[in-house]
N, CA, C and O atoms as a DFTB+ gen file, in Angstrom:
724 C
 N C O
     1  1       1.157      -1.045      -0.049
     2  2      -0.100       0.117      -0.054
     3  2       0.799       1.298      -0.065
     4  3       1.597       1.459       0.859
     5  1       0.738       1.942      -0.829
     6  2       0.981       3.384      -1.126
     7  2       0.847       4.819      -0.192
     8  3      -0.121       5.560      -0.363
     9  1       1.824       5.109       0.725
    10  2       1.570       6.038       1.499
    11  2       1.187       7.769       1.064
    12  3       1.913       8.357       0.262
    13  1      -0.165       8.537       1.773
    14  2       0.624       9.480       1.126
    15  2       2.254      10.341       1.217
    16  3       2.254      11.446       0.674
    17  1       3.024      10.080       1.589
    18  2       3.909      10.548       1.939
    19  2       5.310       9.996       0.553
    20  3       6.214      10.557      -0.067
    21  1       4.673       8.497       0.658
    22  2       5.515       8.131      -0.857
    23  2       4.897       8.774      -1.476
    24  3       5.382       9.888      -1.676
    25  1       3.680       8.515      -2.050
    26  2       2.757       9.011      -3.187
    27  2       2.989      10.802      -3.562
    28  3       2.725      11.313      -4.651
    29  1       3.626      11.635      -2.168
    30  2       3.849      12.642      -2.880
    31  2       5.107      12.766      -3.270
    32  3       5.517      13.393      -4.247
    33  1       6.044      11.834      -2.077
    34  2       7.967      12.111      -2.829
    35  2       7.748      11.934      -4.096
    36  3       7.800      12.989      -4.728
    37  1       7.484      10.851      -4.816
    38  2       7.393      10.313      -6.243
    39  2       6.980      11.341      -6.978
    40  3       7.464      11.436      -8.106
    41  1       6.201      12.143      -6.620
    42  2       5.374      13.720      -7.727
    43  2       6.335      14.070      -7.465
    44  3       7.118      14.159      -8.410
    45  1       6.890      14.498      -5.984
    46  2       7.718      15.563      -6.195
    47  2       9.456      15.306      -7.357
    48  3      10.114      16.192      -7.902
    49  1       9.687      13.863      -7.361
    50  2      10.992      13.120      -7.850
    51  2      10.453      13.514      -9.198
    52  3      11.133      14.376      -9.754
    53  1       9.197      13.013      -9.987
    54  2       9.150      13.643     -10.847
    55  2       8.915      14.552     -11.779
    56  3       8.943      14.673     -13.004
    57  1       8.628      15.269     -10.638
    58  2       8.692      16.787     -11.569
    59  2      10.169      17.092     -11.392
    60  3      10.638      17.467     -12.466
    61  1      10.910      17.067     -10.587
    62  2      12.693      17.232     -10.412
    63  2      13.069      16.628     -11.929
    64  3      13.532      17.324     -12.832
    65  1      12.752      15.060     -12.042
    66  2      13.168      14.066     -12.779
    67  2      13.156      15.019     -14.655
    68  3      13.575      14.734     -15.777
    69  1      12.469      16.103     -14.065
    70  2      11.920      16.640     -15.823
    71  2      13.466      17.689     -16.473
    72  3      13.791      18.146     -17.569
    73  1      14.216      17.688     -14.728
    74  2      15.122      19.050     -15.125
    75  2      15.829      19.030     -16.164
    76  3      16.641      18.119     -15.999
    77  1      16.033      19.644     -17.415
    78  2      16.917      19.659     -18.413
    79  2      18.447      19.029     -18.079
    80  3      19.093      18.090     -18.543
    81  1      18.722      20.186     -16.878
    82  2      20.606      19.509     -16.704
    83  2      20.468      18.568     -15.593
    84  3      21.367      18.926     -14.832
    85  1      20.036      17.849     -15.199
    86  2      19.448      16.337     -14.289
    87  2      19.581      16.742     -12.724
    88  3      19.371      15.864     -11.888
    89  1      19.887      17.908     -12.356
    90  2      19.901      18.362     -11.304
    91  2      18.526      18.468      -9.956
    92  3      18.935      18.553      -8.798
    93  1      17.851      18.462     -10.058
    94  2      16.869      18.746      -9.287
    95  2      16.284      17.818      -8.337
    96  3      15.670      18.201      -7.342
    97  1      16.500      16.411      -8.683
    98  2      16.135      15.271      -8.305
    99  2      17.662      14.557      -7.571
   100  3      17.489      13.815      -6.604
   101  1      18.845      14.762      -7.969
   102  2      19.364      14.641      -7.177
   103  2      19.984      15.146      -5.731
   104  3      20.659      14.655      -4.826
   105  1      19.058      17.034      -6.191
   106  2      19.058      17.696      -5.136
   107  2      18.180      17.271      -3.900
   108  3      18.460      17.106      -2.712
   109  1      16.945      17.150      -4.665
   110  2      16.126      16.908      -3.774
   111  2      16.710      15.466      -2.547
   112  3      16.507      15.373      -1.336
   113  1      17.518      14.455      -3.558
   114  2      17.453      13.516      -2.426
   115  2      18.388      13.669      -1.027
   116  3      18.288      13.390       0.167
   117  1      19.447      14.351      -2.029
   118  2      20.323      14.735      -0.903
   119  2      20.025      15.421       0.096
   120  3      20.877      15.313       0.977
   121  1      19.031      16.208       0.398
   122  2      18.470      16.816       1.345
   123  2      17.618      15.841       2.130
   124  3      17.831      15.660       3.329
   125  1      16.931      15.391       1.662
   126  2      16.352      13.811       1.868
   127  2      17.080      12.881       2.911
   128  3      16.619      12.373       3.933
   129  1      18.179      12.811       2.443
   130  2      19.588      12.429       2.727
   131  2      19.780      12.902       4.419
   132  3      19.802      12.301       5.493
   133  1      19.939      14.754       3.839
   134  2      20.574      15.375       5.316
   135  2      19.314      15.104       5.988
   136  3      19.294      14.262       6.886
   137  1      18.384      15.655       5.689
   138  2      17.285      15.846       6.938
   139  2      16.942      14.155       7.776
   140  3      16.459      14.103       8.907
   141  1      17.189      13.285       7.212
   142  2      16.953      11.835       7.945
   143  2      18.168      11.884       8.681
   144  3      17.973      11.524       9.842
   145  1      19.289      12.179       8.457
   146  2      20.797      12.876       9.296
   147  2      20.260      13.346      10.657
   148  3      20.135      12.886      11.792
   149  1      19.995      14.527       9.972
   150  2      20.112      15.408      11.057
   151  2      18.891      15.749      12.311
   152  3      18.928      16.393      13.360
   153  1      17.498      14.720      11.383
   154  2      16.298      15.653      11.533
   155  2      15.854      14.070      11.801
   156  3      14.812      14.010      11.148
   157  1      15.991      13.170      12.203
   158  2      15.441      11.904      11.932
   159  2      13.834      11.556      12.625
   160  3      13.463      10.382      12.638
   161  1      12.982      12.591      13.157
   162  2      12.445      12.131      13.336
   163  2      11.173      13.512      12.805
   164  3       9.983      13.498      13.121
   165  1      11.844      14.565      11.973
   166  2      10.488      15.152      11.432
   167  2       9.465      14.915      10.731
   168  3       8.980      14.049      10.003
   169  1       9.248      16.031      11.195
   170  2       7.194      15.565      10.343
   171  2       7.072      15.335       8.951
   172  3       8.028      15.883       8.402
   173  1       6.326      14.769       8.119
   174  2       5.660      14.561       7.093
   175  2       6.337      15.989       6.511
   176  3       7.463      16.051       6.019
   177  1       5.617      16.871       6.637
   178  2       5.310      18.440       5.946
   179  2       6.662      19.049       5.806
   180  3       6.835      19.714       4.785
   181  1       7.920      18.914       6.872
   182  2       9.214      18.658       6.619
   183  2      10.150      17.957       5.966
   184  3      11.280      18.303       5.619
   185  1       9.426      16.654       5.790
   186  2       9.717      16.125       5.128
   187  2       9.807      16.008       3.117
   188  3      10.637      15.728       2.253
   189  1       8.399      16.423       3.219
   190  2       8.465      17.084       2.257
   191  2       9.042      18.179       1.116
   192  3       9.307      18.123      -0.085
   193  1       9.087      19.205       2.168
   194  2       9.265      20.895       2.343
   195  2      10.753      20.586       1.465
   196  3      10.979      20.844       0.283
   197  1      11.928      19.756       2.776
   198  2      13.013      19.446       2.077
   199  2      13.215      18.998       0.241
   200  3      13.752      19.606      -0.685
   201  1      12.543      17.739       0.312
   202  2      12.815      16.941      -0.661
   203  2      12.552      18.245      -2.101
   204  3      13.165      18.479      -3.142
   205  1      11.423      18.787      -1.491
   206  2      10.522      19.514      -2.812
   207  2      11.630      21.356      -2.746
   208  3      11.311      22.519      -2.994
   209  1      12.789      20.768      -2.336
   210  2      13.254      22.727      -2.118
   211  2      13.817      23.388      -3.058
   212  3      14.382      24.480      -3.008
   213  1      13.590      22.467      -4.197
   214  2      14.586      23.523      -5.391
   215  2      13.169      22.815      -6.632
   216  3      13.322      22.980      -7.842
   217  1      12.160      22.224      -6.189
   218  2      11.330      21.781      -7.065
   219  2      11.040      22.489      -8.486
   220  3      10.410      23.509      -8.767
   221  1      11.788      21.495      -9.324
   222  2      10.953      22.831     -10.790
   223  2      11.982      24.423     -11.055
   224  3      11.666      25.503     -11.554
   225  1      12.823      24.098     -10.671
   226  2      13.691      25.526     -10.122
   227  2      14.349      26.300     -11.197
   228  3      14.790      27.450     -11.200
   229  1      14.289      25.043     -12.448
   230  2      14.478      25.770     -13.847
   231  2      13.270      26.443     -14.759
   232  3      13.454      27.050     -15.814
   233  1      12.268      26.254     -14.257
   234  2      11.321      26.936     -14.542
   235  2      10.896      28.909     -14.890
   236  3      10.175      29.540     -15.662
   237  1      11.995      29.251     -13.626
   238  2      11.924      30.831     -13.225
   239  2      13.297      30.839     -13.691
   240  3      13.514      31.981     -13.286
   241  1      14.515      30.463     -14.267
   242  2      15.781      31.087     -14.515
   243  2      16.615      32.370     -13.615
   244  3      16.012      33.441     -13.677
   245  1      17.183      32.382     -13.256
   246  2      18.184      33.786     -12.318
   247  2      17.965      34.939     -13.688
   248  3      17.498      36.018     -13.323
   249  1      18.265      34.805     -15.257
   250  2      18.576      35.328     -15.800
   251  2      17.051      36.026     -16.203
   252  3      16.835      36.591     -17.274
   253  1      16.295      35.896     -15.371
   254  2      14.454      36.494     -15.856
   255  2      14.779      37.651     -14.877
   256  3      13.992      38.549     -15.176
   257  1      15.283      37.912     -14.217
   258  2      15.447      39.140     -13.367
   259  2      16.939      39.988     -13.352
   260  3      17.997      39.608     -13.856
   261  1      16.767      40.814     -12.870
   262  2      18.016      42.552     -12.975
   263  2      19.337      41.348     -12.094
   264  3      19.227      40.679     -11.067
   265  1      20.314      41.487     -12.914
   266  2      21.861      41.512     -11.434
   267  2      21.521      42.449     -10.900
   268  3      20.862      43.478     -11.054
   269  1      22.308      41.722      -9.960
   270  2      23.064      42.499      -8.507
   271  2      22.341      41.822      -7.311
   272  3      22.079      40.647      -7.569
   273  1      21.961      42.203      -6.134
   274  2      21.551      41.429      -5.033
   275  2      19.769      41.455      -5.323
   276  3      19.022      40.545      -5.683
   277  1      19.416      43.265      -4.915
   278  2      17.842      42.930      -5.562
   279  2      17.159      42.176      -6.230
   280  3      16.139      41.612      -5.834
   281  1      17.795      42.061      -7.628
   282  2      17.284      41.283      -8.416
   283  2      17.099      39.910      -8.191
   284  3      16.136      39.269      -8.613
   285  1      18.360      39.300      -7.283
   286  2      18.908      37.773      -6.750
   287  2      17.887      37.885      -5.705
   288  3      16.941      37.112      -5.861
   289  1      17.841      38.590      -4.761
   290  2      16.411      38.717      -3.281
   291  2      15.401      38.183      -4.124
   292  3      15.055      37.033      -3.855
   293  1      14.772      38.824      -5.210
   294  2      13.615      38.734      -6.298
   295  2      13.173      37.511      -6.395
   296  3      12.070      36.996      -6.213
   297  1      14.260      37.100      -6.729
   298  2      14.153      35.754      -7.637
   299  2      14.054      34.633      -6.603
   300  3      13.399      33.618      -6.839
   301  1      14.997      34.909      -4.954
   302  2      14.889      33.823      -4.484
   303  2      13.535      33.721      -3.515
   304  3      13.336      32.813      -2.709
   305  1      12.579      34.936      -3.788
   306  2      11.584      35.316      -2.838
   307  2      10.205      34.528      -3.742
   308  3       9.250      33.909      -3.275
   309  1      10.569      34.854      -5.274
   310  2       9.952      34.082      -5.637
   311  2       9.844      32.617      -6.072
   312  3       8.832      31.919      -6.015
   313  1      11.186      32.235      -6.562
   314  2      11.116      30.593      -6.021
   315  2      10.834      30.063      -4.695
   316  3      10.831      28.907      -4.271
   317  1      10.637      30.998      -4.233
   318  2      10.302      30.193      -2.377
   319  2       8.373      30.122      -2.112
   320  3       7.566      29.547      -1.382
   321  1       8.391      31.201      -3.337
   322  2       6.587      31.010      -3.091
   323  2       6.518      29.865      -4.007
   324  3       6.645      28.904      -3.248
   325  1       6.426      29.538      -4.870
   326  2       6.341      28.909      -5.908
   327  2       6.528      27.730      -5.887
   328  3       5.567      26.990      -6.101
   329  1       7.659      27.252      -5.656
   330  2       8.208      25.754      -4.895
   331  2       7.378      25.533      -3.324
   332  3       7.494      24.408      -2.839
   333  1       6.768      26.299      -2.738
   334  2       5.731      26.322      -1.751
   335  2       4.761      26.044      -2.728
   336  3       4.466      24.849      -2.696
   337  1       4.231      26.593      -3.468
   338  2       2.928      26.393      -3.834
   339  2       3.093      24.946      -4.761
   340  3       2.277      24.025      -4.790
   341  1       3.991      25.004      -5.273
   342  2       3.691      22.968      -5.893
   343  2       3.666      22.224      -4.966
   344  3       2.912      21.260      -4.833
   345  1       4.627      22.657      -4.105
   346  2       5.127      21.609      -2.818
   347  2       3.815      21.152      -2.189
   348  3       3.694      20.061      -1.633
   349  1       2.704      22.178      -2.329
   350  2       1.757      21.915      -1.514
   351  2       0.548      21.003      -2.498
   352  3      -0.105      19.975      -2.321
   353  1       0.640      21.712      -3.266
   354  2      -0.508      20.968      -4.355
   355  2      -0.102      20.027      -4.767
   356  3      -0.919      19.560      -5.561
   357  1       1.086      19.205      -4.643
   358  2       1.451      18.011      -4.381
   359  2       0.748      17.265      -3.483
   360  3       0.027      16.279      -3.632
   361  1       1.142      18.025      -2.330
   362  2       0.338      17.361      -1.538
   363  2      -0.940      17.285      -1.044
   364  3      -0.943      16.594      -0.025
   365  1      -2.181      17.762      -1.372
   366  2      -3.128      18.397      -1.458
   367  2      -3.881      16.905      -2.320
   368  3      -4.875      16.218      -2.082
   369  1      -3.089      16.886      -3.118
   370  2      -3.233      15.458      -4.084
   371  2      -3.099      13.951      -3.800
   372  3      -3.532      12.923      -4.319
   373  1      -2.191      14.307      -2.591
   374  2      -1.532      12.682      -1.836
   375  2      -2.134      12.505      -0.985
   376  3      -1.979      11.504      -0.284
   377  1      -3.304      13.699      -0.682
   378  2      -4.433      13.421       0.799
   379  2      -3.637      14.589       1.752
   380  3      -4.130      14.344       2.853
   381  1      -3.094      15.234       1.871
   382  2      -2.613      15.673       3.119
   383  2      -3.639      16.818       2.831
   384  3      -3.837      17.275       1.706
   385  1      -4.352      17.284       4.119
   386  2      -4.927      18.605       4.496
   387  2      -4.551      19.810       4.435
   388  3      -3.391      20.110       4.719
   389  1      -5.418      20.679       4.071
   390  2      -4.934      22.573       3.719
   391  2      -3.632      22.639       4.815
   392  3      -2.419      22.779       4.652
   393  1      -4.287      22.508       5.723
   394  2      -3.250      22.769       7.102
   395  2      -1.251      22.302       7.074
   396  3      -0.212      22.906       7.339
   397  1      -1.636      20.870       6.575
   398  2      -0.391      20.696       6.143
   399  2       0.633      20.993       5.150
   400  3       1.825      21.270       5.281
   401  1      -0.131      20.865       4.105
   402  2       0.087      21.900       3.120
   403  2       0.765      23.136       3.251
   404  3       1.728      23.579       2.626
   405  1       0.029      23.661       4.263
   406  2       0.464      25.006       3.847
   407  2       1.683      25.397       4.969
   408  3       2.324      26.441       4.850
   409  1       1.920      24.434       6.067
   410  2       2.713      24.359       6.603
   411  2       3.579      24.380       6.168
   412  3       4.285      25.325       6.521
   413  1       4.277      23.266       4.953
   414  2       5.017      22.472       4.188
   415  2       5.369      24.264       3.453
   416  3       6.476      24.777       3.620
   417  1       4.401      24.889       2.789
   418  2       4.769      25.975       1.748
   419  2       4.728      27.759       2.396
   420  3       4.689      28.908       1.956
   421  1       4.762      27.112       3.549
   422  2       5.876      28.309       5.040
   423  2       6.858      27.882       5.105
   424  3       7.555      28.789       5.562
   425  1       7.627      26.793       4.899
   426  2       8.811      26.084       5.509
   427  2       9.476      26.708       4.160
   428  3      10.171      27.717       4.280
   429  1       9.260      26.083       2.784
   430  2       9.466      26.897       1.536
   431  2      10.034      28.532       1.585
   432  3      11.133      28.970       1.244
   433  1       8.766      29.287       2.180
   434  2       8.766      30.761       1.943
   435  2      10.069      30.757       3.125
   436  3      10.502      31.909       3.098
   437  1      10.600      30.220       3.801
   438  2      10.761      30.408       4.591
   439  2      10.220      31.467       6.164
   440  3      10.784      31.893       7.172
   441  1       9.208      31.501       5.737
   442  2       8.366      32.153       7.337
   443  2       8.648      31.810       8.407
   444  3       8.043      30.766       8.651
   445  1       9.512      32.251       9.559
   446  2       9.973      32.554      10.143
   447  2      10.954      31.946      10.559
   448  3      10.870      31.573      11.729
   449  1      12.076      31.651       9.894
   450  2      13.962      31.626      10.402
   451  2      13.770      32.109      11.705
   452  3      12.995      32.905      12.236
   453  1      14.890      31.253      12.138
   454  2      15.182      31.678      13.912
   455  2      14.299      31.662      14.063
   456  3      14.211      32.102      12.917
   457  1      13.090      31.573      14.450
   458  2      11.741      31.574      15.304
   459  2      11.214      29.851      15.008
   460  3      10.424      29.298      15.773
   461  1      11.490      29.526      14.433
   462  2      10.142      29.137      13.939
   463  2      11.443      26.855      14.173
   464  3      12.615      26.655      13.855
   465  1      10.640      26.050      14.660
   466  2      12.155      25.122      14.652
   467  2      12.329      24.620      13.524
   468  3      13.453      24.649      13.024
   469  1      10.769      23.781      12.559
   470  2      10.879      23.243      11.156
   471  2      11.195      24.286      10.182
   472  3      11.579      23.872       9.088
   473  1      11.125      25.403      10.327
   474  2      11.860      26.492       9.060
   475  2      13.329      26.476       9.267
   476  3      14.101      26.573       8.313
   477  1      13.961      26.287      11.188
   478  2      15.575      26.265      11.050
   479  2      16.093      24.623      10.513
   480  3      17.124      24.224       9.971
   481  1      14.546      23.784      11.061
   482  2      15.710      22.664      10.609
   483  2      15.751      22.539       9.069
   484  3      16.453      21.645       8.596
   485  1      15.102      23.305       8.299
   486  2      15.269      23.137       6.422
   487  2      16.221      24.107       6.719
   488  3      17.149      24.194       5.914
   489  1      16.221      24.549       7.281
   490  2      17.848      25.834       6.643
   491  2      18.936      25.548       6.967
   492  3      19.901      25.995       6.347
   493  1      19.094      24.607       8.176
   494  2      20.579      23.954       8.515
   495  2      20.860      22.946       7.629
   496  3      21.999      22.644       7.272
   497  1      19.239      22.104       7.052
   498  2      19.517      21.235       6.238
   499  2      19.954      21.377       4.859
   500  3      20.538      20.399       4.392
   501  1      19.798      22.364       4.129
   502  2      20.203      23.069       3.106
   503  2      21.127      23.484       2.638
   504  3      21.498      23.516       1.465
   505  1      22.035      24.216       4.534
   506  2      23.568      24.851       4.496
   507  2      24.188      23.518       4.634
   508  3      25.203      23.259       3.987
   509  1      23.620      22.600       5.478
   510  2      24.344      21.421       5.002
   511  2      24.963      20.567       3.874
   512  3      25.986      19.980       3.523
   513  1      23.677      20.875       3.525
   514  2      23.592      20.635       2.166
   515  2      24.689      20.930       1.371
   516  3      25.426      20.054       0.920
   517  1      24.854      22.256       1.151
   518  2      25.614      23.502       0.406
   519  2      27.086      23.097       1.058
   520  3      27.798      23.598       0.187
   521  1      28.012      22.522       2.012
   522  2      28.884      22.447       2.529
   523  2      29.389      21.018       2.168
   524  3      30.451      20.532       1.779
   525  1      28.044      20.532       2.498
   526  2      28.648      18.803       1.471
   527  2      28.688      18.413       0.474
   528  3      29.242      17.348       0.206
   529  1      28.122      19.145      -0.362
   530  2      27.992      18.908      -2.026
   531  2      28.370      19.608      -3.180
   532  3      28.862      19.177      -4.223
   533  1      27.959      21.166      -2.725
   534  2      28.232      22.386      -3.330
   535  2      29.639      23.324      -3.199
   536  3      30.174      24.018      -4.063
   537  1      30.004      23.100      -1.900
   538  2      30.816      24.140      -1.507
   539  2      32.248      23.950      -1.957
   540  3      33.018      24.822      -2.361
   541  1      32.440      22.806      -1.831
   542  2      33.942      22.445      -2.544
   543  2      34.582      23.000      -4.260
   544  3      35.557      23.723      -4.463
   545  1      33.715      22.417      -5.227
   546  2      33.433      23.296      -6.619
   547  2      32.666      24.792      -7.077
   548  3      32.681      25.640      -7.969
   549  1      32.142      24.523      -6.063
   550  2      31.969      26.336      -5.701
   551  2      32.780      27.370      -5.553
   552  3      33.052      28.364      -6.226
   553  1      33.236      26.767      -4.152
   554  2      34.480      28.486      -3.628
   555  2      35.848      28.797      -5.228
   556  3      36.264      29.879      -5.641
   557  1      36.119      27.660      -5.632
   558  2      36.931      28.023      -6.502
   559  2      36.262      29.006      -8.059
   560  3      36.898      29.590      -8.936
   561  1      35.429      28.912      -7.953
   562  2      34.896      29.818      -9.012
   563  2      34.499      31.392      -8.184
   564  3      33.773      32.105      -8.876
   565  1      34.789      31.828      -7.175
   566  2      34.474      32.920      -6.191
   567  2      35.714      33.482      -5.933
   568  3      36.683      32.742      -6.103
   569  1      35.990      35.090      -5.408
   570  2      36.760      35.870      -5.139
   571  2      36.846      35.605      -3.663
   572  3      35.894      35.836      -2.918
   573  1      38.070      35.086      -3.216
   574  2      37.940      34.706      -1.585
   575  2      36.888      36.001      -0.863
   576  3      35.943      35.798      -0.102
   577  1      37.374      37.318      -1.353
   578  2      36.426      38.122      -0.263
   579  2      34.561      37.540      -0.194
   580  3      33.887      36.988       0.676
   581  1      34.215      38.146      -1.949
   582  2      32.471      37.552      -2.159
   583  2      33.070      36.065      -1.007
   584  3      33.413      36.267       0.158
   585  1      33.076      34.924      -1.540
   586  2      33.851      33.837      -0.739
   587  2      33.288      33.879       0.514
   588  3      32.177      33.557       0.934
   589  1      34.546      34.469       1.171
   590  2      34.054      34.396       2.781
   591  2      32.703      35.307       3.555
   592  3      32.476      35.267       4.764
   593  1      31.602      36.410       2.165
   594  2      30.494      36.764       2.505
   595  2      29.852      35.434       2.747
   596  3      29.290      34.993       3.749
   597  1      30.129      34.801       1.327
   598  2      28.955      33.855       1.342
   599  2      29.028      32.774       2.409
   600  3      28.140      31.943       2.599
   601  1      29.716      32.826       2.820
   602  2      30.022      31.690       3.708
   603  2      29.696      31.857       5.352
   604  3      29.511      31.029       6.243
   605  1      29.718      33.542       5.319
   606  2      29.418      33.973       6.282
   607  2      28.144      34.015       6.693
   608  3      27.733      33.659       7.798
   609  1      27.351      34.566       5.563
   610  2      25.712      34.466       5.412
   611  2      24.907      33.107       6.074
   612  3      23.959      33.019       6.854
   613  1      26.057      31.730       5.126
   614  2      25.755      30.394       5.495
   615  2      25.609      30.468       6.747
   616  3      24.509      30.012       7.060
   617  1      26.186      30.820       7.599
   618  2      26.265      30.918       8.526
   619  2      25.580      31.234       9.761
   620  3      25.320      30.601      10.785
   621  1      25.377      32.371       9.359
   622  2      24.355      33.650      10.263
   623  2      23.151      32.544       9.931
   624  3      22.718      31.838      10.841
   625  1      22.727      32.455       8.812
   626  2      21.379      31.450       8.329
   627  2      21.572      30.365       9.236
   628  3      20.649      29.628       8.890
   629  1      22.171      29.764      10.187
   630  2      22.041      27.844      10.875
   631  2      21.457      28.373      11.865
   632  3      21.323      29.587      12.018
   633  1      20.944      27.253      12.844
   634  2      20.596      27.419      14.460
   635  2      22.428      27.464      14.597
   636  3      23.336      27.335      13.776
   637  1      22.369      27.723      16.113
   638  2      23.643      27.716      17.095
   639  2      23.996      26.199      16.512
   640  3      25.069      25.833      16.033
   641  1      22.816      25.449      16.687
   642  2      23.611      23.665      16.687
   643  2      24.006      23.509      15.395
   644  3      24.888      22.717      15.063
   645  1      23.509      24.098      14.767
   646  2      23.594      24.146      13.274
   647  2      25.115      24.093      12.940
   648  3      25.695      23.135      12.431
   649  1      25.716      25.398      13.348
   650  2      26.826      26.163      13.681
   651  2      28.250      24.419      14.383
   652  3      29.280      23.917      13.932
   653  1      27.570      24.241      15.324
   654  2      28.210      23.415      16.163
   655  2      28.607      22.429      15.449
   656  3      29.811      22.228      15.288
   657  1      27.597      21.590      14.858
   658  2      27.672      20.418      14.150
   659  2      28.739      20.528      12.830
   660  3      29.787      19.922      12.611
   661  1      28.082      21.472      12.115
   662  2      29.231      21.449      10.844
   663  2      30.460      21.695      11.397
   664  3      31.296      21.158      10.670
   665  1      31.134      22.399      12.593
   666  2      32.131      22.890      12.561
   667  2      32.699      21.155      13.230
   668  3      33.701      20.750      12.641
   669  1      32.184      20.251      14.273
   670  2      32.598      18.985      14.256
   671  2      32.111      17.836      12.902
   672  3      31.681      16.707      13.139
   673  1      32.250      18.285      11.784
   674  2      31.468      17.278      11.067
   675  2      32.256      17.745       9.706
   676  3      32.285      16.965       8.754
   677  1      33.274      19.785       9.579
   678  2      32.768      19.523       8.763
   679  2      34.816      20.472       8.612
   680  3      35.032      21.520       9.220
   681  1      35.797      19.869       7.844
   682  2      37.066      20.062       8.375
   683  2      37.011      21.527       7.727
   684  3      37.815      21.792       6.833
   685  1      36.325      22.235       8.044
   686  2      37.096      24.053       7.766
   687  2      37.623      24.675       8.037
   688  3      37.597      24.906       9.246
   689  1      38.637      25.558       7.094
   690  2      39.841      26.251       7.826
   691  2      39.276      27.373       7.795
   692  3      38.171      27.639       7.321
   693  1      39.936      27.982       8.243
   694  2      40.261      29.481       9.057
   695  2      40.569      29.929       7.107
   696  3      41.345      29.435       6.289
   697  1      39.329      31.290       6.969
   698  2      38.604      31.973       8.345
   699  2      37.610      31.278       8.601
   700  3      36.986      31.269       9.662
   701  1      37.263      30.233       7.001
   702  2      35.929      30.122       7.704
   703  2      34.855      29.328       8.683
   704  3      33.632      29.416       8.797
   705  1      35.836      28.528       9.328
   706  2      35.963      28.186      10.833
   707  2      35.380      29.529      12.177
   708  3      34.566      29.582      13.099
   709  1      36.383      30.412      11.536
   710  2      36.161      31.359      12.420
   711  2      34.340      32.013      12.687
   712  3      33.767      32.579      13.618
   713  1      33.872      31.467      11.074
   714  2      32.587      31.993      10.952
   715  2      31.303      31.570      11.765
   716  3      30.358      32.254      12.156
   717  1      31.651      29.827      11.932
   718  2      30.901      28.882      12.735
   719  2      31.053      28.988      13.977
   720  3      30.187      28.579      14.751
   721  1      32.265      29.598      14.418
   722  2      31.678      29.962      15.886
   723  2      31.101      30.925      16.995
   724  3      30.799      30.480      18.102
């Protein structure tokens, strides 16, 4: 018997399998694996928010928004809204009630960061996935001062527990390690 969690996860994976770059499905799988490791008792809404963190992200290219920080932030905000709406729709179709679907959408919009434990858990997972899978190939593409700023922003988004765990799990060189202390 297929559960609603299985049904919704499969629908997210099917949507992400259509990514022309082939990255979205793997990213969702990495998010789920990291969530299972860091928060094994996560709610189903959090599990689906993590799996759908970048659902169909390629449908709204960054190039559709102006260059610079303002354009980037507008793009990210719209992506969060779209991801939340899409995952909530998948959840409703799989049998979740409106409150559960709305909860996942709220997490994907990052509403309550630093105040809501599940939103913060999702953000910690995002940061861990970045550090574990994307930081090493990303780092050489950025100037040192820009990279330090990116790592500082990553650390600031994380909970104190997440930062401590990152220091314990990753061999971060200085000055990056100092940003997590």
